[in-house]
Each structure stands twice: as C-alpha cells, then as structure tokens.
C-alpha positions, 0 to 999 in steps of 0.5 A, spaced: 475 479 482 472 482 476 474 489 478 481 487 478 481 483 471 478 489 468 484 494 470 489 489 470 488 484 464 495 481 464 495 477 470 499 470 470 494 464 472 498 464 479 496 471 480 489 470 478 488 465 483 491 469 488 487 475 487 481 470 487 483 467 494 483 473 497 476 474 499 475 467 502 482 468 506 479 475 509 472 472 510 475 466 514 480 470 518 476 476 519 471 472 523 476 470 528 480 477 528 476 483 526 480 487 521 475 489 516 468 492 517 462 487 514 460 492 509 468 493 506 468 485 506 462 485 502 466 490 497 473 487 498 475 488 491 473 495 490 475 498 497 481 494 499 484 490 493 483 495 487 484 501 492 491 498 494 493 497 486 492 504 485 499 505 487 501 500 481 497 505 476 503 510 478 509 506 479 511 499 477 516 496 482 522 493 479 524 486 481 529 486 487 526 493 490 524 494 497 517 497 499 515 498 506 508 498 508 507 503 514 500 501 518 498 496 514 492 494 518 489 487 515 495 488 509 493 494 505 496 496 500 502 491 501 498 484 500 495 486 493 502 489 491 506 483 493 501 479 489 502 484 483 509 484 484 512 478 486 519 479 485 519 486 489 520 485 497 515 488 501 515 489 509 508 490 512 508 493 519 503 495 524 503 496 531 497 492 533 499 484 533 492 481 531 492 485 525 499 482 523 497 475 525 492 476 519 497 479 514 501 473 516 496 468 515 493 471 509 500 471 506 502 464 508 495 462 505 497 465 498 504 462 498 507 469 498 514 469 499 516 476 498 512 479 504 515 480 511 510 482 516 512 484 523 508 488 529 513 494 529 512 502 530 515 505 523 520 510 528 523 504 530 525 501 523 533 501 522 532 499 514 532 503 508 527 502 502 526 504 495 519 506 497 514 507 503 507 506 502 501 507 506 493 508 506 491 514 510 494 512 517 495 519 519 496 526 516 502 527 511 507 531 515 506 526 521 507 521 516 514 524 514 516 524 521 515 517 522 519 515 516 524 520 515 531 517 514 528 510 511 528 511 504 534 509 500 538 515 496 539 511 489 534 514 484 534 508 479 526 507 478 521 510 474 519 515 480 524 518 485 525 514 491 520 516 496 513 515 499 507 513 495 501 515 499 493 513 498 489 519 501 482 522 499 479 529 500 482 536 499 490 535 501 492 542 499 493 545 506 496 538 508 501 538 502 503 545 502 509 544 506 512 540 501 516 541 495 516 535 489 509 532 491 505 529 485 498 528 486 495 522 481 487 522 481 485 515 482 478 517 477 483 517 472 485 510 472 478 507 475 471 509 474 468 506 480 464 511 484 468 509 490 474 513 487 471 519 486 476 523 491 481 518 492 488 520 490 495 517 490 500 522 493 508 521 491 513 525 495 520 524 493 525 523 498 529 529 497 523 534 499 524 540 503 519 542 508 518 549 510 517 548 518 
C-alpha cells in the first residue's frame, strides 16, 4: 500500500480505503478461485496494482469517459484504474468465467459503481469506447484485430483515443507495422526494479498498418 501512496499522494480517504482493502479481498478470493500466483499475491501492490496504475501516469481519464479492459484476468488494470478514476466508466471482460466472478466480487467488496464485468470475447463486443486498456494478453497486431472498430472517433482527451497497453521487453518488431505509436517507459515514473523493462504503449485510433 505504501507504494501507491508514494506515487499517488493525493488520494481521497475513500480511495485510500479501497486500495488498502484490495489485499484482503484478493487473498480471500484467490484462496477460492486461483487467479493470481502466490508470489504475486505477496507483491500485489507492486506487480499488479501499481503496474496497472502506470497507465494513469500517462493518461488521466476524464469523468464520463468509457474504458474497455480486454483480458482483465483478476481485474487488472481495470480495478485499480476504476478506484483512481471513480467518474470514468470501466467495462472489464475476460473469456474465463471464474476470473470474471473474482472481478465482480472485488468490485462489489470495494463498492465500485463504475465497473461492469462480463465473460466475453473482445471480438463480440458491439460498443465503442474512448480507450481500450490491457496488460500483455497477446502481441499488439493480434490485439488490434480483436478491438478494431471499437474506439470512438471523437478526440477530446489529453491523448488521442485509442489503445493503452502495458507490456515489457523489446517491442521494436512487434510495433513496426504501426504508425502513431508512443512508448512510455515505466522506470521514468516508478523506481522499483520490477518496472525495469515495463512500458505503456499508446496506439492512436487513426493508425495505419503496413500489412
């Protein structure tokens, strides 16, 4: 929890309480439905919560904005972002029903009113969103195919509408087919060793691909 307060010192009391409650909720539900490894549960605030909030270091979602979290797993990055941006609407989807159950129970336990969670494939969603977020569920070209046509065309935000993707390692080849890509290095924002190769990739909606 100290890691969150270190980098996000201006939280409300409610947000502090919600972030503090995450550990207990995930420990409780992970014992019933395993969605996070034991090692990662012990490092929950760094490896999952703070990592998810890396997106918030490059984009402050506005009230009323809509965000789709694809392949949310146990609720990352969607749940931490929903705590930080209580007036932004988050739709968390995953193909695995037990993971979505954990997401729903955690959201309910935190009293989050801005989270929808559903077992669903991204390709079958017939809605448009201001931003689509995810955490390394697949390579970027395949991910773009999954979410093509699901980003709103209006561009009224600090960053152009599009994808905000948490990923690590060398992405040169993977991103070479795209234009309008910006890479934000998480070590520029967080000092923990875990973030050494971690990045937030912003892909604007009006991208062109070379295939």
